[in-house]
N, C-alpha and C positions, 0 to 999 in steps of 0.2 A: 207953412204947414210942414214942409220937409225938414226945416230946422227943428221944429218942435218934435217931430218923429225921431230925428237923430238924437236929440237930447234925451228923449224917453228911452230909446234903445241903449244909449250910453249909460243911463241910470240903471237900467236892467242888467247890463253887463257888469257894471261896478258892483251891484248887489249880488250877482252870481259869484263874482270873484271873492267877495267878502264871505259869502256863504261857504264857498269851497275852503277858505282859510279856517273858518269856524269848524267845519267838518274834519279837516286835517288835524287841527288842534285836539278835537275830541277823540280822534283815532289814536293820536300820540298819547294822550292822557290815559285812554283805556289800556293801551299796550303797556304803559308804565305801571299802571295799577295791577295788571295781571302779573307782570314780572315781580312787583313788590309782594303781591299775595303769595306767589310761588315761593319766593325767598323766605317769607315769614312762615309759611307752612313747613318748609324744609327745616328751618330753625327749630320750630316746635317739635317736629318729628325727631330731630337729633337730641333735643333735650329730653324728650320722653324715652328714647332709646337708652341714653346714658343713665337715666333714673332707674329703668328696669334692669340694666346690667349691674348697677350697684346693688339693687335689691337681690338679684340672683347671686352675686358674689357673696353677699352677706349670708344668704340662706345656705349656700354651698359650704361656706366656712363653718357655719353652725352644725351642719350635717356631718362634716368631716370630723369635727371635734367630738360629736356624739358617737361616731363610728370608732374613733380612737379610744374613747372611754369604754365602749362595749368590748373592743378588742383586748384592752388591758384587763378588764374584768374576766373575760374568757381565759386569757393566759394565766391569771392568778388562780382561777378555778381549776384549770388543767394541771398546774403545778401542784396544787393541793391534792388532787386525785392521784397524781404520779407518786407523791410522797406516801400517800395512804397505801398504794399498791406495793411500793417498795418495802414499807414497814410490814405489810402482811406477808410479803415474800420472805423477809428475814425471819419473821416469827414462825411461819408455818412451812417454809421451803423444805426443810429437812423431812418433815412429816409427809409432804406431798411426794417428794422423790421416793421415800420409803414405800408409800402406798402404790406408786406407779410400778416400782420394781417388783413388789409383791404381786400385783395384779398380772404383770406380764409373766412372771416365773411360776406362778401357782395356777395351773389350769383347772378349770371347772367345766368339764364336758357336759353339754346339754344337747338333747335331741331337738332339732329344729321343729317348730310348730307344724309345719307343712308335712313333715315325715310322720309325726305323731298322729295326725288325722288319717293317714292312709292305713294304719293298722287296724 
């Protein structure tokens, strides 16, 4: 009976060792899968980040070209207005100076409105 019990205990010990090996392999497999999943997720994140950076750079370059166009248009408009002002200055400059001198040298005395009310 003792030999039979020893054989049964030995069988149980062997089964326990085999179960521990299976559990250890399962843990290693799980750890490997977690590492692989993290690496895969990191790769996907990096690809997504690169895609979004490219989209941003494209958008930024489009906006900058739009700003340059608007700036060029504004500069052209400003140049046109300056030429218009210079032309008006050349045509009417003498008349303006003459009117200014006349206004300064020809007095027109007027009684202030406040003083007129006191009378």
